[in-house]
C-alpha positions in Angstrom: -81.5 36.3 92.3 -78.9 36.2 89.4 -80.0 34.1 86.0 -77.2 32.4 84.1 -77.5 31.7 80.5 -76.8 27.9 80.0 -75.7 27.5 76.3 -76.0 24.0 74.5 -76.5 21.9 71.9 -79.8 21.4 70.4 -80.9 18.1 68.7 -80.3 20.0 65.5 -76.6 20.4 65.9 -76.1 17.0 66.7 -78.0 15.8 63.8 -75.6 17.8 61.2 -72.7 16.7 63.5 -73.4 12.8 62.9 -74.2 13.4 59.7 -70.7 15.2 59.3 -69.3 12.4 60.8 -70.1 10.0 58.5 -69.5 11.2 56.0 -66.3 11.6 56.4 -66.0 8.7 57.8 -67.1 7.2 54.7 -64.8 8.7 52.5 -61.9 7.7 54.7 -63.4 3.4 54.5 -63.4 4.7 50.3 -60.6 5.6 50.5 -58.4 3.3 52.7 -60.3 0.3 50.3 -59.2 2.0 47.1 -56.0 2.3 48.5 -55.9 -1.7 49.8 -57.4 -2.6 47.0 -54.0 -1.0 44.7 -51.7 -2.1 47.0 -53.1 -5.7 46.7 -53.0 -5.4 42.8 -49.0 -4.0 43.1 -48.1 -6.8 46.0 -49.7 -9.3 43.4 -47.4 -7.9 40.3 -44.3 -8.3 42.5 -45.4 -11.8 43.4 -45.6 -12.7 39.4 -42.5 -10.6 38.9 -40.3 -12.2 41.2 -41.7 -15.9 40.5 -41.0 -15.3 36.6 -37.4 -13.7 38.0 -36.2 -16.4 39.4 -37.1 -19.7 37.5 -36.0 -17.6 34.5 -32.5 -17.4 35.7 -33.0 -20.9 36.4 -34.2 -22.4 33.8 -31.5 -20.2 31.1 -29.1 -21.6 33.3 -29.8 -25.1 32.6 -30.4 -24.8 28.6 -26.7 -22.6 28.7 -25.3 -25.8 30.3 -26.5 -28.0 27.6 -23.9 -30.4 26.2 -21.1 -29.2 28.1 -18.6 -31.8 28.4 -14.9 -32.3 29.4 -12.5 -32.8 26.5 -11.4 -36.0 27.4 -14.7 -37.3 29.0 -15.8 -40.4 26.9 -18.8 -41.3 29.0 -21.6 -42.6 27.1 -24.6 -44.7 28.1 -26.5 -47.7 26.8 -29.6 -45.9 26.9 -30.5 -45.8 23.1 -27.6 -43.2 22.9 -28.8 -41.0 25.0 -26.3 -39.2 25.9 -27.1 -37.9 21.6 -29.7 -35.9 22.8 -28.2 -32.4 25.0 -31.5 -31.0 24.9 -35.0 -32.7 24.1 -38.3 -30.4 23.6 -41.7 -31.8 24.4 -44.1 -30.4 22.6 -47.8 -30.4 24.6 -50.2 -32.2 22.5 -53.3 -31.5 24.8 -55.4 -28.3 25.9 -53.4 -28.0 29.8 -50.0 -26.9 29.7 -46.4 -27.0 29.3 -44.1 -27.9 27.0 -41.0 -29.9 29.1 -37.4 -29.7 28.6 -34.9 -32.3 29.2 -31.4 -31.1 29.1 -27.8 -33.8 29.6 -24.6 -32.1 30.5 -21.6 -33.1 32.0 -19.2 -32.2 35.3 -16.4 -34.0 36.7 -15.3 -35.3 40.4 -12.3 -33.7 41.5 -11.6 -36.1 44.2 -11.6 -39.2 41.9 -9.3 -40.2 39.4 -9.2 -41.5 35.6 -12.7 -42.1 33.7 -14.4 -42.8 37.1 -13.9 -39.2 37.9 -16.2 -38.1 35.2 -20.4 -37.4 35.6 -23.6 -37.1 33.2 -26.2 -35.1 34.7 -30.0 -35.1 33.6 -32.2 -32.3 34.1 -36.0 -32.3 33.4 -38.6 -29.5 33.7 -42.2 -31.4 34.3 -45.3 -29.9 34.9 -48.7 -31.2 37.2 -51.9 -28.9 38.0 -52.0 -27.2 40.3 -54.6 -29.3 43.5 -56.1 -26.2 44.9 -56.8 -24.3 41.3 -58.0 -24.6 38.4 -55.9 -24.0 35.1 -52.6 -23.3 36.7 -49.7 -25.5 37.1 -46.6 -26.4 38.6 -43.9 -27.2 37.3 -41.3 -29.4 38.9 -37.4 -29.9 37.9 -36.1 -33.3 38.5 -31.6 -33.5 38.4 -30.7 -37.0 38.2 -27.2 -39.1 37.6 -26.1 -41.6 35.4 -25.4 -44.6 37.2 -22.6 -46.1 35.2 -22.7 -49.6 37.5 -26.5 -49.8 37.2 -26.9 -48.3 33.8 -29.4 -46.0 34.5 -30.6 -42.6 35.6 -30.8 -42.1 39.4 -31.1 -40.1 42.2 -30.9 -40.0 45.9 -31.4 -38.5 49.1 -27.4 -39.0 50.3 -26.7 -37.5 47.0 -27.1 -33.7 47.3 -26.5 -33.6 43.6 -29.5 -34.7 42.4 -33.7 -34.8 43.7 -36.5 -36.1 41.7 -39.9 -33.6 40.8 -39.2 -30.2 43.1 -41.3 -27.3 42.9 -39.6 -25.0 41.5 -42.2 -22.1 40.7 -46.3 -21.8 40.6 -49.7 -20.4 39.2 -48.0 -21.0 35.5 -50.7 -20.7 32.3 -48.5 -22.1 29.7 -44.8 -22.4 29.2 -44.0 -22.7 25.0 -40.4 -23.5 24.4 -39.3 -23.4 20.6 -35.5 -25.1 19.0 -33.8 -22.5 16.5 -31.2 -22.8 13.9 -28.7 -19.8 13.4 -30.4 -18.4 10.7 -33.7 -18.4 13.3 -35.9 -20.8 11.4 -38.3 -23.1 13.7 -36.8 -26.1 13.6 -40.3 -28.3 13.9 -40.5 -31.2 15.7 -37.5 -30.7 17.6 -34.9 -32.5 17.4 -34.7 -36.5 19.3 -33.5 -39.4 18.5 -36.7 -40.4 16.3 -37.0 -37.4 15.1 -34.5 -34.4 12.7 -31.5 -36.7 14.6 -29.3 -34.9 12.1 -29.8 -31.2 13.8 -29.7 -32.7 17.2 -26.4 -30.6 17.6 -28.1 -27.6 14.7 -30.1 -26.0 18.1 -28.3 -22.1 17.8 -30.9 -20.6 20.6 -34.1 -21.9 22.5 -36.8 -19.6 22.9 -39.2 -20.0 26.0 -43.0 -18.1 25.9 -43.8 -18.1 29.7 -47.2 -16.7 31.0 -47.7 -16.5 34.7 -51.6 -15.7 36.1 -52.2 -14.1 39.4 -53.0 -16.2 42.4 -56.3 -14.1 43.3 -58.7 -12.0 41.0 -56.5 -8.9 39.5 -59.5 -7.0 38.4 -63.0 -5.8 39.3 -64.7 -6.8 36.3 -64.2 -10.2 34.2 -63.1 -9.3 30.6 -61.8 -11.6 28.1 -58.4 -10.5 28.3 -56.7 -12.8 25.2 -53.1 -13.7 25.7 -51.7 -14.5 22.1 -49.5 -17.8 21.8 -46.1 -17.2 20.4 -46.2 -19.7 17.6 -49.8 -21.5 18.0 -52.6 -19.5 18.4 -54.6 -23.2 19.3 -52.4 -21.9 22.6 -54.3 -18.4 23.1 -54.6 -17.9 26.4 -58.1 -16.2 28.8 -60.2 -16.3 26.2 -62.9 -16.8 28.3 -63.9 -13.6 30.4 -62.6 -13.5 34.3 -60.7 -11.3 36.3 -57.3 -12.8 36.7 -53.9 -11.3 35.7 -51.3 -12.7 33.2 -48.3 -11.6 32.7 -46.2 -13.3 30.1 -42.1 -13.1 29.0 -39.9 -14.1 26.0 -36.5 -15.3 26.7 -34.2 -16.3 24.4 -31.3 -19.2 25.6 -27.9 -19.6 23.8 -26.6 -23.3 23.7 -23.3 -21.8 23.6 -22.2 -24.9 24.6 -23.3 -27.1 21.2 -21.2 -24.9 19.2 -17.9 -27.7 19.4 -20.2 -30.6 17.1 -22.0 -28.2 14.7 
């Protein structure tokens, strides 16, 4: 009778294999979590960067249009000479957000003739709290047209050039807007019909300090990460510990169309 040697795996070898496999799977899971967390952070930063870039380009373009009108445009409003205010900056007086800005500029319709061809637009940037998140805000933009027949600003669904309070960006922590003269001095308070009226056309540049906040927690641990306000220390952000990422940029817009009135 021939005897055969039957080789198998012992219980100890099986246990060792299970342990080694568990270690490998744990290492892979840890690596996946690290990579996934890093990827999520990259996505958050990219999202903030994209929102900042798109909104900044829009805002700068509108500010540069302030005060523009054609040479023979004599369109005037009867509303307290509102046309005399090409840029109106309203400073935030609460502990929320944000400075707001109104921009007025002219255009014309080639299909019309004589004085009827001239148009005046008013753009307003305002804000409202984000309904789903505390501490961040949505920026709204409206564009109205001067109605000479009714002597008022208006917008309508039929007019594609006008709209009311459309959300143009979200998760904004604060916007500071500052008017400066040609020497770089801050015009305070910003020119209006009641304050510094003689400086309405002396605004040389408009500086914007814009801060976004990430939608989700960005850091692993809570920490105080203060964003220092550009000109007003009472508007510093992030003085309470949290895990959010805040990114700030400074924009500067040259008010080229006010040059003719200086």
